[in-house]
C-alpha positions as CSV (number, residue, x, y, z in Angstrom):
1,X,-0.1,0.3,0.0
2,X,1.6,4.1,-0.7
3,X,2.7,5.3,2.3
4,X,1.5,7.9,4.1
5,X,3.3,11.8,3.8
6,X,5.6,12.8,4.9
7,X,8.8,10.6,3.4
8,X,12.0,10.1,6.0
9,X,14.3,10.6,4.0
10,X,17.0,11.1,6.7
11,X,19.7,9.1,7.2
12,X,24.0,8.4,8.1
13,X,26.7,8.3,5.9
14,X,30.1,8.4,7.4
15,X,28.3,8.8,10.5
16,X,27.1,12.0,9.9
17,X,23.2,13.3,10.3
18,X,21.9,14.3,6.4
19,X,18.5,14.6,5.7
20,X,18.9,12.8,2.3
21,X,20.2,9.6,1.0
22,X,22.0,11.1,-2.1
23,X,24.6,13.6,-3.0
24,X,26.9,15.4,-5.2
25,X,30.0,13.5,-6.3
26,X,33.8,14.8,-6.4
27,X,33.8,15.8,-9.9
28,X,36.5,17.6,-11.6
29,X,36.8,20.8,-13.2
30,X,33.3,22.2,-11.8
31,X,34.2,25.6,-13.4
32,X,34.2,24.3,-17.0
33,X,30.4,24.1,-16.7
34,X,29.9,27.2,-15.2
35,X,32.0,30.1,-13.3
36,X,30.5,29.3,-10.0
37,X,32.2,25.9,-10.1
38,X,32.1,23.3,-6.9
39,X,30.6,26.2,-4.6
40,X,28.1,26.1,-6.5
41,X,27.7,21.9,-5.8
42,X,28.3,23.2,-2.2
43,X,25.6,25.8,-1.5
44,X,23.2,23.1,-2.9
45,X,24.5,21.0,-1.2
46,X,24.0,23.1,2.5
47,X,20.4,24.0,1.0
48,X,19.2,20.2,1.1
49,X,21.1,19.1,4.2
50,X,23.3,16.4,2.3
51,X,26.6,15.3,1.9
52,X,29.2,17.1,-0.5
53,X,32.4,15.4,-2.1
54,X,35.2,17.8,-3.3
55,X,37.2,16.4,-5.9
56,X,41.3,16.3,-6.2
57,X,41.0,17.9,-9.6
58,X,38.8,20.8,-7.9
59,X,38.6,24.3,-9.7
60,X,37.8,26.1,-6.2
61,X,39.6,25.0,-2.8
62,X,39.4,23.5,0.3
63,X,39.2,26.4,2.7
64,X,36.7,28.1,-0.1
65,X,34.4,24.9,0.8
66,X,34.8,24.8,4.4
67,X,33.5,28.3,4.6
68,X,30.5,27.4,2.7
69,X,28.9,24.2,3.5
70,X,29.2,23.3,7.2
71,X,27.6,20.0,7.1
72,X,29.3,16.7,6.2
73,X,32.1,16.3,3.2
74,X,34.0,14.1,1.6
75,X,38.0,15.0,-0.1
76,X,38.2,12.5,-2.7
77,X,41.8,11.7,-3.4
78,X,43.7,10.4,-5.9
79,X,46.6,7.9,-6.0
80,X,49.3,10.6,-6.2
81,X,53.3,9.2,-6.2
82,X,54.6,12.1,-4.5
83,X,53.8,11.3,-0.9
84,X,54.5,15.0,0.4
85,X,52.1,16.2,-2.0
86,X,49.2,13.3,-0.7
87,X,50.4,14.4,3.1
88,X,50.1,18.2,2.1
89,X,46.2,17.6,0.8
90,X,45.5,15.7,3.4
91,X,46.3,18.4,5.7
92,X,44.6,20.9,4.0
93,X,41.6,18.8,3.8
94,X,41.5,18.7,7.8
95,X,42.0,21.7,8.2
96,X,39.0,22.7,5.7
97,X,36.6,20.6,8.0
98,X,36.4,17.8,5.7
99,X,35.5,14.6,8.2
100,X,35.9,12.0,5.1
101,X,37.9,10.7,3.3
102,X,37.6,8.7,0.1
103,X,40.8,7.3,-2.1
104,X,39.7,6.7,-5.5
105,X,41.6,3.4,-6.8
106,X,40.0,2.9,-10.5
107,X,41.9,5.6,-12.0
108,X,45.5,4.6,-11.7
109,X,45.9,3.8,-15.7
110,X,44.7,5.7,-18.5
111,X,40.7,5.0,-20.0
112,X,39.6,5.1,-23.0
113,X,37.2,8.6,-22.8
114,X,36.0,8.3,-26.9
115,X,33.1,10.7,-26.7
116,X,35.9,13.2,-25.5
117,X,37.4,12.2,-28.8
118,X,34.7,12.8,-31.2
119,X,34.0,16.3,-29.7
120,X,37.8,17.1,-29.9
121,X,38.0,17.9,-26.0
122,X,41.6,17.6,-24.9
123,X,43.7,19.9,-22.1
124,X,44.9,22.2,-23.1
125,X,42.4,22.8,-25.9
126,X,43.0,22.5,-29.0
127,X,40.5,25.3,-30.2
128,X,40.1,23.3,-33.3
129,X,37.2,24.9,-36.4
130,X,34.5,22.7,-35.5
131,X,35.2,23.6,-31.3
132,X,35.4,27.6,-32.8
133,X,32.0,27.0,-34.3
134,X,29.9,25.4,-31.0
135,X,31.7,28.4,-28.4
136,X,29.5,30.6,-31.5
137,X,26.2,28.5,-30.4
138,X,26.9,28.6,-27.1
139,X,27.6,32.4,-26.4
140,X,26.0,32.3,-23.2
141,X,28.2,29.6,-21.4
142,X,31.6,31.4,-23.9
143,X,30.9,34.4,-22.3
144,X,30.5,32.6,-18.9
145,X,33.9,31.2,-19.9
146,X,35.4,34.4,-21.7
147,X,34.5,36.9,-19.0
148,X,35.9,35.3,-15.9
149,X,39.4,34.3,-14.2
150,X,41.2,31.5,-15.7
151,X,40.2,28.2,-13.5
152,X,42.9,25.9,-12.0
153,X,43.5,22.7,-9.9
154,X,42.7,24.8,-6.8
155,X,43.7,21.9,-4.4
156,X,46.5,20.9,-5.9
157,X,48.4,24.1,-7.2
158,X,46.3,27.5,-7.8
159,X,49.4,29.5,-9.3
160,X,49.5,27.4,-12.5
161,X,46.3,27.2,-14.8
162,X,44.6,23.9,-15.2
163,X,45.6,23.1,-18.7
164,X,49.4,23.3,-17.7
165,X,48.9,20.4,-14.9
166,X,47.1,18.0,-17.1
167,X,50.9,16.6,-17.4
168,X,51.9,16.7,-14.0
169,X,48.4,14.8,-13.1
170,X,49.1,12.3,-15.5
171,X,52.4,11.6,-14.6
172,X,51.8,11.4,-10.7
173,X,48.8,8.6,-10.9
174,X,50.7,5.4,-9.8
175,X,49.9,2.2,-11.1
176,X,51.9,0.2,-8.0
177,X,50.2,1.7,-6.1
178,X,49.1,-1.4,-3.5
179,X,47.2,-2.2,0.4
180,X,50.3,-1.7,2.3
181,X,50.0,1.9,0.4
182,X,46.6,1.9,1.4
183,X,47.3,1.2,5.1
184,X,50.1,3.9,5.1
185,X,47.2,6.1,3.8
186,X,44.9,5.4,6.5
187,X,47.8,5.8,9.3
188,X,47.7,9.2,7.5
189,X,43.9,10.3,7.7
190,X,43.1,8.5,10.7
191,X,39.1,9.2,10.6
192,X,36.3,7.9,8.3
193,X,37.6,6.3,4.9
194,X,35.9,5.0,1.9
195,X,37.5,3.0,-1.1
196,X,36.2,4.3,-4.1
197,X,36.0,1.9,-7.4
198,X,35.1,-1.4,-5.8
199,X,33.3,-3.5,-8.2
200,X,34.3,-6.9,-6.7
201,X,32.6,-8.8,-3.1
202,X,37.0,-10.0,-2.6
203,X,38.3,-6.8,-3.2
204,X,35.6,-5.1,-0.8
205,X,36.4,-7.6,1.9
206,X,40.1,-6.8,1.5
207,X,39.3,-3.5,1.8
208,X,37.5,-4.3,5.7
209,X,40.1,-6.2,6.5
210,X,42.7,-3.0,5.8
211,X,41.0,-0.6,7.8
212,X,38.3,1.5,5.4
213,X,35.0,2.1,6.7
214,X,33.3,2.3,3.5
215,X,32.7,0.7,0.2
216,X,32.4,2.6,-2.4
217,X,31.1,1.0,-5.7
218,X,31.7,3.2,-8.3
219,X,33.0,2.1,-11.9
220,X,34.0,6.0,-12.8
221,X,31.6,6.2,-14.5
222,X,31.7,3.5,-16.9
223,X,34.8,5.6,-18.4
224,X,37.7,3.8,-17.5
225,X,37.3,0.2,-18.8
226,X,35.4,-0.7,-21.3
227,X,32.2,-3.5,-20.9
228,X,33.2,-2.9,-16.6
229,X,29.6,-4.3,-15.2
230,X,27.5,-1.5,-13.9
231,X,27.4,-1.1,-10.0
232,X,24.0,-1.7,-9.4
233,X,24.4,-5.6,-10.7
234,X,27.5,-5.6,-8.5
235,X,25.9,-4.1,-5.6
236,X,23.8,-7.1,-3.9
237,X,27.5,-9.4,-4.0
238,X,29.3,-6.3,-2.3
239,X,26.8,-6.4,0.4
240,X,26.8,-9.5,0.7
241,X,30.5,-9.9,1.0
242,X,30.8,-7.8,3.9
243,X,27.5,-8.3,5.7
244,X,25.0,-5.9,7.2
245,X,27.3,-3.5,9.0
246,X,29.7,-1.8,6.6
247,X,28.9,1.6,4.9
248,X,28.0,0.7,1.4
249,X,27.8,3.9,-1.4
250,X,27.2,3.4,-4.6
251,X,27.9,5.8,-7.7
252,X,27.3,5.2,-11.8
253,X,24.5,5.8,-14.0
254,X,21.9,7.4,-11.6
255,X,20.0,9.7,-12.9
256,X,16.7,9.5,-11.8
257,X,15.7,9.4,-7.9
258,X,14.3,5.8,-9.6
259,X,17.8,4.6,-9.2
260,X,18.2,6.1,-6.4
261,X,15.6,4.2,-4.0
262,X,16.9,0.9,-6.6
263,X,20.5,1.8,-5.4
264,X,19.0,1.7,-1.3
265,X,16.6,-1.1,-1.8
266,X,19.6,-3.6,-3.1
267,X,22.0,-2.7,-0.5
268,X,23.6,0.7,-0.6
269,X,23.0,3.3,2.4
270,X,23.4,6.6,0.1
271,X,24.2,7.6,-3.5
272,X,26.4,9.4,-5.7
273,X,25.2,11.4,-8.5
274,X,27.0,12.9,-11.3
275,X,25.6,14.1,-14.4
276,X,22.2,15.3,-12.9
277,X,23.9,18.0,-10.4
278,X,26.4,18.8,-13.7
279,X,23.7,19.1,-15.6
280,X,21.5,21.7,-13.4
281,X,25.2,23.8,-12.8
282,X,25.6,24.0,-16.2
283,X,22.1,25.2,-17.1
284,X,21.8,27.5,-14.1
285,X,24.7,27.7,-11.1
286,X,23.8,27.3,-7.9
287,X,20.2,27.4,-8.5
288,X,20.9,24.7,-11.2
289,X,21.8,22.2,-8.9
290,X,19.3,23.3,-6.1
291,X,16.8,22.5,-8.9
292,X,18.2,19.3,-10.3
293,X,19.0,17.7,-6.7
294,X,15.0,18.8,-5.8
295,X,14.0,16.9,-8.6
296,X,16.0,13.8,-7.6
297,X,14.4,13.8,-3.7
298,X,11.0,14.8,-5.2
299,X,11.5,11.5,-7.8
300,X,12.5,9.4,-4.7
301,X,9.7,10.8,-2.2
302,X,7.0,9.6,-5.3
303,X,8.8,6.3,-5.8
304,X,8.9,5.3,-2.2
305,X,5.4,6.0,-1.7
306,X,4.5,3.9,-3.5
307,X,6.0,1.4,-2.9
308,X,5.1,2.0,0.8
309,X,7.9,2.5,2.4
310,X,8.1,5.3,4.8
311,X,11.6,5.6,5.8
312,X,15.2,5.3,4.5
313,X,16.0,2.5,7.2
314,X,12.7,1.2,6.2
315,X,13.6,1.1,2.4
316,X,16.7,-1.3,3.0
317,X,15.3,-3.5,5.0
318,X,12.6,-4.3,2.7
319,X,14.4,-3.2,-0.1
320,X,15.3,-7.3,-1.8
321,X,11.5,-7.7,-1.9
322,X,11.2,-4.8,-3.1
323,X,13.1,-5.5,-6.7
324,X,12.2,-7.5,-9.9
325,X,14.7,-7.9,-12.5
326,X,13.3,-8.6,-15.7
327,X,14.7,-10.0,-18.8
328,X,16.5,-7.5,-21.4
329,X,14.9,-6.3,-24.2
330,X,15.0,-3.3,-26.9
331,X,14.8,-1.0,-24.2
332,X,18.2,-1.6,-23.0
333,X,19.5,0.1,-26.1
334,X,19.5,3.5,-27.6
335,X,17.9,4.5,-30.4
336,X,18.8,4.5,-34.1
337,X,20.3,7.8,-33.4
338,X,22.2,7.8,-30.5
339,X,25.4,7.8,-32.2
340,X,25.3,11.2,-33.2
341,X,24.4,12.2,-29.4
342,X,27.6,11.4,-28.7
343,X,26.5,8.0,-26.9
344,X,28.8,5.4,-27.4
345,X,26.6,2.3,-26.9
346,X,25.0,-0.2,-29.3
347,X,22.3,0.6,-31.5
348,X,18.6,-0.5,-32.8
């Protein structure tokens, strides 16, 4: 039976109280979308009472975010070779009021971003004829980009333009990083810490044994390893492997409130979203991100109400019995014009 309003969406993420069970994932270079950049996402998170996640490759500094968002915050850290750099960034995160750390482990090798190749996107930009034409066709974005200061990777070095740091970032990625390095990192942070990029149950168990408090089920938006499994498919097996008491975050392919509802029902404690809030950011800065999160909140509220669950805890308890998988069909594939829209999947 449908649940009587209001729905209680309160939960905890990294041990901290939040009013909604989803949040904006750490994403790089937010000022490429809108001049407000990460500050807009942080203000929206403050508005909704949600967790905020800041990327190592953010274009807004840790201190600036700490002044805007007073709630729980997680800092996303890549596997850098330079341990002094890692210690410096961790120290800044602590001073900036970040209560949790997320170590991204699925970005130690370069991926093949086919959409970027088709769009001729690169750092530094090439400014090809096609890109100039696109800039003319998008005058609002172009004005926004040209009328504000050049953005930098503010969490690493505020003195060097972002396009000059591309080679540095590539040189710092450490594919040799192992579980012993992870133990060192946990000792340096000494607080709630997630391993981000878990898609295998055995890795999840090893991460728990190593000392990570949270499993972040993610495949980096499926932009790293081609044909990597969907996170929603591996989520139940990871919950089974680590048991009911280990915190699990899931992201990847979440674009509707019903997607959030499914993830919570299948074992996630909270859910990260990326594209939805970035679309909102590009469209309208702070107000756009607030609107995007509000749409997801309304959709989740409706889904939970129609499922007859009154709270996040109730949804997680009853979740497995509410999910029924259907067989694949033509609806699982994009239409014949998908390629023209930049979709890299199959066609009908």
